[in-house]
BALOBA-1460 file (C-alpha; in Angstrom, 3 decimals):
// residues 138
<rec num="1" residu="m" x="-79.973" y="-35.794" z="11.339"/>
<rec num="2" residu="k" x="-81.760" y="-33.510" z="13.792"/>
<rec num="3" residu="q" x="-78.497" y="-32.898" z="15.647"/>
<rec num="4" residu="l" x="-76.740" y="-31.944" z="12.417"/>
<rec num="5" residu="t" x="-79.530" y="-29.524" z="11.478"/>
<rec num="6" residu="l" x="-79.444" y="-27.981" z="14.950"/>
<rec num="7" residu="f" x="-75.653" y="-27.678" z="14.823"/>
<rec num="8" residu="i" x="-75.731" y="-25.977" z="11.400"/>
<rec num="9" residu="g" x="-78.467" y="-23.611" z="12.579"/>
<rec num="10" residu="l" x="-76.469" y="-22.618" z="15.662"/>
<rec num="11" residu="l" x="-73.315" y="-22.202" z="13.572"/>
<rec num="12" residu="i" x="-75.082" y="-19.829" z="11.166"/>
<rec num="13" residu="l" x="-76.499" y="-17.872" z="14.091"/>
<rec num="14" residu="v" x="-73.097" y="-17.487" z="15.764"/>
<rec num="15" residu="l" x="-71.294" y="-16.554" z="12.548"/>
<rec num="16" residu="g" x="-74.017" y="-14.112" z="11.540"/>
<rec num="17" residu="c" x="-73.709" y="-12.116" z="14.737"/>
<rec num="18" residu="s" x="-70.802" y="-9.741" z="14.467"/>
<rec num="19" residu="p" x="-69.411" y="-7.820" z="17.419"/>
<rec num="20" residu="s" x="-70.627" y="-4.253" z="17.517"/>
<rec num="21" residu="t" x="-69.489" y="-1.042" z="19.116"/>
<rec num="22" residu="v" x="-71.737" y="1.993" z="19.505"/>
<rec num="23" residu="q" x="-70.298" y="5.322" z="20.650"/>
<rec num="24" residu="v" x="-72.295" y="8.458" z="21.410"/>
<rec num="25" residu="t" x="-70.694" y="11.884" z="21.787"/>
<rec num="26" residu="y" x="-73.119" y="14.517" z="23.106"/>
<rec num="27" residu="f" x="-72.956" y="18.145" z="21.893"/>
<rec num="28" residu="d" x="-75.566" y="19.663" z="24.125"/>
<rec num="29" residu="e" x="-74.835" y="19.213" z="27.829"/>
<rec num="30" residu="t" x="-78.336" y="20.456" z="28.739"/>
<rec num="31" residu="y" x="-80.074" y="17.745" z="26.700"/>
<rec num="32" residu="t" x="-81.529" y="14.907" z="28.756"/>
<rec num="33" residu="p" x="-81.923" y="11.649" z="26.796"/>
<rec num="34" residu="a" x="-85.527" y="10.420" z="26.784"/>
<rec num="35" residu="p" x="-86.033" y="7.112" z="24.941"/>
<rec num="36" residu="k" x="-88.639" y="6.978" z="22.186"/>
<rec num="37" residu="s" x="-91.008" y="4.097" z="21.530"/>
<rec num="38" residu="s" x="-90.023" y="1.374" z="19.077"/>
<rec num="39" residu="s" x="-92.811" y="2.490" z="16.732"/>
<rec num="40" residu="s" x="-91.461" y="6.049" z="16.403"/>
<rec num="41" residu="n" x="-90.097" y="6.988" z="12.986"/>
<rec num="42" residu="i" x="-86.438" y="8.087" z="12.767"/>
<rec num="43" residu="i" x="-85.564" y="9.976" z="9.575"/>
<rec num="44" residu="l" x="-82.204" y="9.208" z="7.888"/>
<rec num="45" residu="r" x="-80.597" y="11.768" z="5.556"/>
<rec num="46" residu="k" x="-77.180" y="12.067" z="3.936"/>
<rec num="47" residu="d" x="-77.446" y="15.865" z="3.919"/>
<rec num="48" residu="e" x="-78.852" y="18.380" z="6.428"/>
<rec num="49" residu="f" x="-82.529" y="18.823" z="7.284"/>
<rec num="50" residu="q" x="-84.331" y="21.897" z="5.926"/>
<rec num="51" residu="r" x="-86.576" y="22.432" z="8.939"/>
<rec num="52" residu="p" x="-85.296" y="23.835" z="12.257"/>
<rec num="53" residu="y" x="-83.446" y="21.327" z="14.429"/>
<rec num="54" residu="r" x="-80.992" y="21.083" z="17.290"/>
<rec num="55" residu="a" x="-77.982" y="18.767" z="16.992"/>
<rec num="56" residu="i" x="-77.652" y="16.719" z="20.161"/>
<rec num="57" residu="a" x="-75.019" y="14.050" z="19.492"/>
<rec num="58" residu="i" x="-72.831" y="12.132" z="17.073"/>
<rec num="59" residu="i" x="-73.542" y="8.406" z="16.901"/>
<rec num="60" residu="q" x="-70.886" y="6.030" z="15.564"/>
<rec num="61" residu="v" x="-71.579" y="2.328" z="14.987"/>
<rec num="62" residu="e" x="-68.871" y="-0.229" z="14.209"/>
<rec num="63" residu="l" x="-69.715" y="-3.746" z="13.026"/>
<rec num="64" residu="g" x="-67.754" y="-6.689" z="11.648"/>
<rec num="65" residu="k" x="-66.820" y="-7.493" z="8.076"/>
<rec num="66" residu="r" x="-70.086" y="-9.247" z="7.201"/>
<rec num="67" residu="a" x="-72.263" y="-6.270" z="8.179"/>
<rec num="68" residu="t" x="-74.509" y="-4.660" z="5.597"/>
<rec num="69" residu="r" x="-75.622" y="-1.041" z="5.339"/>
<rec num="70" residu="a" x="-79.078" y="-2.092" z="6.484"/>
<rec num="71" residu="q" x="-77.592" y="-3.556" z="9.686"/>
<rec num="72" residu="l" x="-75.544" y="-0.386" z="10.238"/>
<rec num="73" residu="n" x="-78.697" y="1.713" z="9.749"/>
<rec num="74" residu="e" x="-80.661" y="-0.475" z="12.186"/>
<rec num="75" residu="a" x="-77.969" y="-0.029" z="14.864"/>
<rec num="76" residu="l" x="-77.915" y="3.754" z="14.301"/>
<rec num="77" residu="i" x="-81.711" y="3.969" z="14.504"/>
<rec num="78" residu="a" x="-81.827" y="1.846" z="17.665"/>
<rec num="79" residu="k" x="-79.331" y="4.130" z="19.403"/>
<rec num="80" residu="a" x="-81.113" y="7.256" z="18.105"/>
<rec num="81" residu="r" x="-84.359" y="5.972" z="19.630"/>
<rec num="82" residu="a" x="-82.551" y="5.236" z="22.907"/>
<rec num="83" residu="i" x="-81.327" y="8.830" z="23.215"/>
<rec num="84" residu="g" x="-84.594" y="10.376" z="21.978"/>
<rec num="85" residu="a" x="-83.488" y="11.744" z="18.592"/>
<rec num="86" residu="d" x="-86.001" y="12.577" z="15.841"/>
<rec num="87" residu="g" x="-83.604" y="12.100" z="12.951"/>
<rec num="88" residu="l" x="-80.080" y="11.340" z="11.785"/>
<rec num="89" residu="q" x="-78.311" y="13.588" z="9.282"/>
<rec num="90" residu="q" x="-74.928" y="13.717" z="7.528"/>
<rec num="91" residu="l" x="-74.937" y="9.923" z="7.356"/>
<rec num="92" residu="d" x="-71.576" y="8.480" z="6.261"/>
<rec num="93" residu="y" x="-70.243" y="4.940" z="5.847"/>
<rec num="94" residu="d" x="-66.652" y="3.698" z="5.985"/>
<rec num="95" residu="v" x="-64.771" y="0.419" z="5.642"/>
<rec num="96" residu="d" x="-61.448" y="0.023" z="7.467"/>
<rec num="97" residu="r" x="-59.075" y="-2.728" z="6.403"/>
<rec num="98" residu="d" x="-56.143" y="-3.611" z="8.619"/>
<rec num="99" residu="v" x="-53.689" y="-5.890" z="6.811"/>
<rec num="100" residu="y" x="-51.162" y="-7.811" z="8.879"/>
<rec num="101" residu="f" x="-49.009" y="-10.906" z="8.537"/>
<rec num="102" residu="d" x="-48.919" y="-13.974" z="10.784"/>
<rec num="103" residu="r" x="-45.574" y="-15.753" z="11.027"/>
<rec num="104" residu="i" x="-46.028" y="-19.374" z="12.065"/>
<rec num="105" residu="p" x="-43.127" y="-21.770" z="12.666"/>
<rec num="106" residu="v" x="-43.715" y="-25.210" z="11.129"/>
<rec num="107" residu="a" x="-41.717" y="-28.391" z="10.508"/>
<rec num="108" residu="v" x="-41.387" y="-29.463" z="6.874"/>
<rec num="109" residu="g" x="-40.444" y="-32.972" z="5.781"/>
<rec num="110" residu="r" x="-40.489" y="-36.396" z="7.426"/>
<rec num="111" residu="g" x="-38.252" y="-38.315" z="9.757"/>
<rec num="112" residu="p" x="-34.592" y="-37.250" z="9.843"/>
<rec num="113" residu="l" x="-35.166" y="-34.835" z="6.929"/>
<rec num="114" residu="k" x="-37.433" y="-32.551" z="8.964"/>
<rec num="115" residu="r" x="-36.361" y="-28.940" z="8.902"/>
<rec num="116" residu="p" x="-37.869" y="-25.841" z="10.492"/>
<rec num="117" residu="k" x="-39.528" y="-23.250" z="8.322"/>
<rec num="118" residu="v" x="-41.465" y="-20.059" z="8.991"/>
<rec num="119" residu="v" x="-44.673" y="-19.628" z="7.008"/>
<rec num="120" residu="t" x="-46.045" y="-16.118" z="6.522"/>
<rec num="121" residu="t" x="-49.805" y="-15.765" z="6.092"/>
<rec num="122" residu="r" x="-51.512" y="-12.533" z="5.060"/>
<rec num="123" residu="r" x="-54.555" y="-11.630" z="7.184"/>
<rec num="124" residu="v" x="-57.079" y="-8.832" z="6.817"/>
<rec num="125" residu="k" x="-59.216" y="-7.446" z="9.636"/>
<rec num="126" residu="v" x="-62.231" y="-5.543" z="8.309"/>
<rec num="127" residu="k" x="-64.443" y="-3.118" z="10.264"/>
<rec num="128" residu="k" x="-67.476" y="-1.361" z="8.805"/>
<rec num="129" residu="t" x="-68.584" y="1.870" z="10.426"/>
<rec num="130" residu="a" x="-71.437" y="4.324" z="10.078"/>
<rec num="131" residu="i" x="-71.528" y="7.774" z="11.614"/>
<rec num="132" residu="a" x="-74.342" y="10.315" z="11.797"/>
<rec num="133" residu="t" x="-75.449" y="13.423" z="13.686"/>
<rec num="134" residu="a" x="-78.524" y="12.899" z="15.865"/>
<rec num="135" residu="v" x="-80.985" y="15.800" z="15.863"/>
<rec num="136" residu="v" x="-84.186" y="16.854" z="17.621"/>
<rec num="137" residu="f" x="-86.701" y="18.932" z="15.660"/>
<rec num="138" residu="e" x="-87.842" y="22.186" z="17.181"/>
């Protein structure tokens, strides 16, 4: 029973972790990234900030199909802290669906009545992305 519980726990952990990709494109070549502490507050906004700021980079995060907006936001905030940003603006979310078909040869029937057949299966690959502009307040 303990082994089954452990196996199910590990299975949930593995399936819950989706592969992620984080890309940073810097605007300002003179800006030197200085990581912030984990307790620093990063402000998220869908529109632009009203106070003076300097845009330093675009951060794009890509997660798997089971990702939530909260997980996308956490990944954006973690990268913003790593590069020393004070806030993220122009936040946008996107879901990309790539539909493709698998063609698998199979044998249908039994004994001398077996015949080859090709089965086509529809597959969907889903990627969820979030993109935002990282800023430093002046």
